[in-house]
C-alpha positions in Angstrom: 33.2 -30.3 -11.6 30.8 -27.7 -13.4 29.4 -26.6 -10.3 32.6 -25.9 -8.6 33.8 -24.0 -11.5 30.9 -21.6 -11.7 31.6 -21.3 -7.9 35.2 -20.6 -8.2 34.5 -18.0 -10.8 31.9 -16.0 -8.2 34.6 -16.3 -5.7 36.8 -14.3 -8.0 34.2 -11.7 -8.0 34.2 -11.3 -4.3 38.1 -11.8 -3.9 39.0 -8.9 -6.4 36.1 -6.8 -5.1 34.6 -7.0 -8.5 30.9 -5.9 -9.5 30.1 -8.3 -12.3 31.3 -11.5 -13.8 30.8 -12.0 -17.8 30.7 -15.5 -19.3 30.6 -15.0 -23.1 31.5 -17.7 -25.9 35.1 -17.1 -27.4 36.3 -15.2 -24.4 37.9 -15.6 -21.0 35.8 -15.0 -18.0 35.8 -11.3 -17.4 35.2 -9.4 -14.2 34.3 -5.6 -13.9 36.5 -3.6 -11.2 35.7 0.0 -10.6 33.9 0.0 -13.9 36.3 -1.6 -16.0 36.4 -5.0 -17.8 39.4 -7.4 -16.6 39.6 -10.8 -18.3 40.9 -13.7 -15.9 43.9 -15.7 -16.7 41.9 -18.8 -17.9 41.0 -20.6 -21.0 38.5 -19.2 -23.2 34.9 -20.3 -22.7 32.9 -22.0 -25.7 28.9 -22.3 -25.3 29.0 -25.5 -24.0 31.0 -25.2 -21.3 29.0 -22.0 -20.4 25.8 -23.9 -20.6 27.0 -26.8 -18.4 28.0 -24.4 -15.9 25.3 -22.3 -15.9 22.6 -25.1 -16.0 23.7 -26.1 -12.6 22.3 -23.1 -10.9 18.9 -23.2 -12.4 15.6 -25.7 -11.8 13.8 -27.3 -14.7 11.3 -24.5 -14.9 13.8 -21.8 -15.0 15.8 -23.7 -18.3 12.1 -24.0 -19.8 11.5 -20.6 -19.5 15.2 -19.7 -20.8 14.7 -21.8 -23.7 11.4 -20.3 -24.6 12.0 -16.7 -23.8 15.8 -16.5 -24.7 16.3 -14.6 -21.6 16.4 -15.4 -17.8 16.8 -13.2 -14.8 17.1 -14.6 -11.3 18.7 -13.9 -8.0 20.9 -17.0 -6.3 22.2 -17.1 -2.8 25.6 -19.0 -2.0 26.0 -19.1 1.7 29.9 -19.2 1.7 30.4 -16.7 -1.4 27.3 -14.1 -1.5 24.0 -13.3 -3.5 24.1 -12.5 -6.9 21.7 -11.3 -9.8 21.9 -13.2 -12.6 20.9 -12.9 -16.3 21.4 -15.6 -19.1 21.2 -14.7 -22.7 21.5 -16.2 -26.0 24.4 -14.8 -28.6 24.8 -15.8 -32.0 24.9 -19.1 -33.3 22.5 -19.7 -30.3 25.2 -20.0 -27.6 24.4 -19.3 -23.9 26.0 -16.3 -22.0 25.6 -15.0 -18.4 26.4 -12.0 -16.4 26.2 -12.1 -12.8 26.2 -8.9 -10.4 27.1 -9.5 -6.7 24.6 -8.4 -4.3 26.0 -7.1 -0.8 24.6 -9.2 2.0 25.1 -6.8 4.5 22.7 -3.9 3.5 24.6 -0.4 3.4 23.3 2.8 5.5 23.0 6.3 4.2 26.2 7.0 6.3 28.2 4.0 4.9 27.3 5.4 1.1 28.3 8.9 2.3 25.1 10.1 0.7 23.9 13.8 1.3 22.3 14.7 4.4 18.8 15.5 2.8 18.2 11.4 2.2 17.4 11.3 5.4 14.7 13.7 5.0 13.5 12.3 2.0 12.6 9.0 3.3 10.7 10.5 6.6 7.6 11.5 4.2 4.6 9.7 4.5 3.6 10.0 0.7 5.0 10.8 -2.7 7.0 9.5 -5.3 10.6 9.3 -5.0 12.9 8.2 -8.0 16.4 7.3 -8.2 17.7 7.2 -11.5 21.0 7.0 -13.7 22.5 4.2 -16.0 22.9 0.8 -15.7 25.5 0.1 -13.1 25.3 3.3 -11.5 24.3 2.0 -8.0 20.6 2.8 -8.2 19.5 -0.6 -6.6 22.2 0.2 -3.5 21.1 3.6 -2.9 17.4 2.4 -2.7 18.1 -0.4 -0.3 19.9 2.0 1.8 16.9 4.2 1.9 14.6 1.4 2.9 17.2 0.3 5.5 16.8 4.1 7.1 13.4 3.5 7.3 13.6 0.0 8.7 16.0 1.4 11.6 13.2 3.9 12.7 9.9 3.4 11.3 7.0 0.8 11.9 6.0 0.8 8.4 4.8 -2.1 5.9 7.4 -2.0 2.9 6.5 -4.1 -0.2 9.2 -4.3 -2.8 8.4 -5.5 -6.3 11.6 -6.6 -8.4 12.8 -8.5 -11.0 14.6 -10.3 -9.5 14.4 -9.6 -5.7 17.9 -8.1 -4.9 18.7 -7.2 -1.4 16.8 -9.0 1.1 15.9 -7.0 4.4 15.6 -8.2 7.7 12.8 -7.1 9.6 13.8 -4.5 12.3 11.2 -1.7 13.0 9.6 -2.1 9.4 7.7 -5.3 8.0 9.3 -6.3 4.6 7.1 -7.9 1.7 9.4 -8.9 -0.9 7.8 -9.9 -4.2 9.9 -11.5 -7.2 8.2 -10.5 -10.7 7.7 -14.0 -12.8 7.3 -16.0 -9.3 5.3 -14.5 -6.7 3.7 -12.3 -9.4 3.2 -12.0 -13.1 4.1 -8.2 -13.8 5.2 -5.0 -12.2 1.7 -3.3 -12.9 -0.2 -6.3 -11.6 1.8 -6.4 -8.5 1.6 -2.7 -8.0 -2.1 -2.5 -8.5 -2.8 -5.5 -6.0 -0.3 -3.7 -3.7 -2.8 -1.2 -3.0 -4.8 -3.8 -1.3 -2.0 -5.0 0.8 -1.9 -2.4 3.4 1.4 -0.7 2.3 3.0 2.0 3.9 6.1 2.2 1.3 6.0 0.8 -2.2 9.4 0.0 -4.1 9.0 -0.7 -7.7 12.3 -2.0 -9.1 12.0 -0.6 -12.3 9.2 1.9 -14.0 9.2 -0.1 -17.4 6.1 0.9 -19.0 3.1 3.2 -19.3 0.6 0.9 -16.8 3.4 0.7 -14.2 4.1 4.3 -14.6 0.8 5.3 -14.1 -0.1 2.9 -11.4 2.7 4.2 -9.3 2.0 8.0 -9.6 -1.6 6.8 -8.5 -0.2 5.1 -5.5 1.8 8.1 -4.5 -1.3 10.4 -4.9 -3.2 8.1 -2.3 -1.3 8.2 0.5 1.8 5.7 -0.2 5.6 6.6 -0.2 6.4 4.9 -3.5 10.1 4.4 -4.6 11.1 3.7 -8.3 13.8 3.7 -10.9 14.3 5.0 -14.4 17.1 4.9 -16.8 17.5 8.4 -17.1 20.7 10.9 -16.3 18.9 13.8 -14.9 15.7 15.0 -13.1 14.8 17.1 -16.4 15.3 14.0 -18.5 13.4 11.8 -16.0 10.1 13.9 -16.0 10.2 14.3 -19.8 10.6 10.6 -19.8 7.5 9.8 -17.7 5.4 12.4 -19.6 6.6 11.2 -23.2 5.4 7.6 -22.3 1.9 8.8 -22.3 -0.3 10.4 -25.2 -2.1 13.4 -26.3 -4.5 14.6 -23.7 -3.1 11.9 -21.3 -0.1 14.2 -20.8 -1.8 17.1 -19.5 -3.2 14.8 -16.8 0.1 13.3 -16.0 1.8 16.4 -15.7 -0.8 17.4 -13.1 -0.4 14.4 -11.2 3.3 14.5 -11.3 3.2 18.2 -10.0 1.1 16.8 -7.2 2.7 13.6 -6.2 6.2 13.8 -7.2 8.6 14.3 -4.3 12.3 14.0 -5.4 14.1 12.8 -8.1 17.8 11.3 -7.3 19.9 11.0 -10.4 23.3 9.5 -9.9 26.6 8.2 -11.7 29.6 6.4 -10.7 33.1 7.9 -11.4 36.4 6.3 -11.0 37.7 7.6 -8.0 41.4 8.8 -7.9 43.4 6.0 -6.1 41.0 3.1 -6.8 37.0 2.5 -6.2 34.4 4.4 -7.3 32.4 7.3 -5.9 28.7 8.3 -6.5 27.8 11.7 -7.9 24.5 12.9 -7.2 22.1 15.4 -8.6 19.0 15.9 -6.4 15.6 17.9 -7.4 13.0 18.5 -4.6 9.6 19.1 -5.8 8.7 22.4 -4.4 6.0 24.7 -5.6 7.7 26.6 -8.3 9.0 23.4 -9.9 5.1 21.7 -9.5 4.3 25.0 -11.5 6.7 24.3 -14.3 5.7 20.6 -14.6 2.0 21.7 -14.6 2.5 24.4 -17.1 5.0 22.3 -19.2 8.2 24.4 -18.9 10.6 21.2 -18.1 13.5 23.5 -19.5 13.2 25.8 -16.7 13.5 23.3 -14.2 17.1 23.3 -13.9 17.4 27.1 -13.5 14.8 26.5 -10.6 17.1 24.0 -9.0 20.1 26.2 -8.8 18.1 28.8 -6.3 17.9 28.8 -2.5 19.9 25.8 -2.4 21.2 25.8 1.4 16.9 25.9 1.9 15.9 23.4 -0.8 18.7 20.9 -0.4 18.7 20.9 -4.2 22.1 20.2 -6.0 23.1 19.7 -9.7 25.4 17.3 -10.7 27.9 19.8 -11.9 27.9 21.0 -8.2 28.6 17.7 -7.1 31.4 17.2 -9.6 32.9 20.5 -8.6 32.9 19.5 -4.9 34.7 16.0 -5.9 37.4 17.7 -8.2 38.1 20.1 -5.3 38.6 17.3 -3.2 40.9 15.5 -5.7 38.5 12.7 -5.6 37.9 12.3 -9.5 39.9 13.4 -12.3 38.9 16.1 -14.8 38.8 13.8 -17.7 36.5 11.4 -15.9 34.1 14.5 -14.4 33.9 15.8 -18.4 33.3 12.3 -19.7 30.2 11.6 -17.2 28.8 15.0 -17.2 25.4 15.8 -18.5 26.4 19.2 -19.1 29.5 19.4 -20.0 30.0 22.9 -21.2 28.6 24.2 -17.8 31.2 22.0 -16.1 34.1 23.3 -18.3 33.0 27.2 -17.5 33.1 26.2 -13.7 36.9 24.4 -14.1 37.7 27.6 -16.2 38.4 25.6 -19.2 
């Protein structure tokens, strides 16, 4: 019965076109629709009920890991429902809670996502570091999946993905995919990334650049002739570069800036905003590492990068978040209130809006 209950709840996620399901003690099951939590019309859950439902989905090995580490990440597929990324965790009084995020089985194309045209140019690079950044739930994984899908359609390349857990599973078209699940197929991001260099990759996807070792190895891999894609929980291109440099200490920062100036190719920062009439729309900021920006990175003049991004945009393909916001505002796709709320440059946006 518990198994039927959890599947019924996950069916609600699909039926309501929600992105997430939350199971937390002393609350009804809640789903996230267009970025907002909505309680389902059901009884409130308790810890025992959640544990009974959630334990039906995992193995004894996973149960042991959960009880020892107090968290568990995994992905699960239901043929009649869909694929989900799951996280189990404990709350007060050691009660189990869970969050499920739906992963589309059909991988979207860049055209499906209506991404800027330059995205198709970005992934045709032979080498370099491409970072997709943004807050949790901003669609980074979906954008990366679409970028890899574009390569898969046209390029004979070996693509290694390193994720925790593996989310989108690609069917080999022209490319050859090796999906690696951290914790099951490899012990860590850094270790998998290090050994991937011996596995003849053309493209490497690092699900999350969590620590200094992973960041360092990713930059090295990009320097040595591979196209490396990764994510960071940062909100802008400048913040992304600062976060990478600040993860190192002292003299190492000079070396990292020099390596970044050479290997970094693009930073795509995105956020999902509520769309007028329902749904959500992705707002992008795109930085392409050209010669002037590389020089600013090398000389530690990060504060000047934003101004450089605003120059010769028709030629460079760069765009700021404010410019993306203004395009959507003129098209009446997003509200002024949401634009201001999500803006990383609110004063600049207000000036552009004439407020």
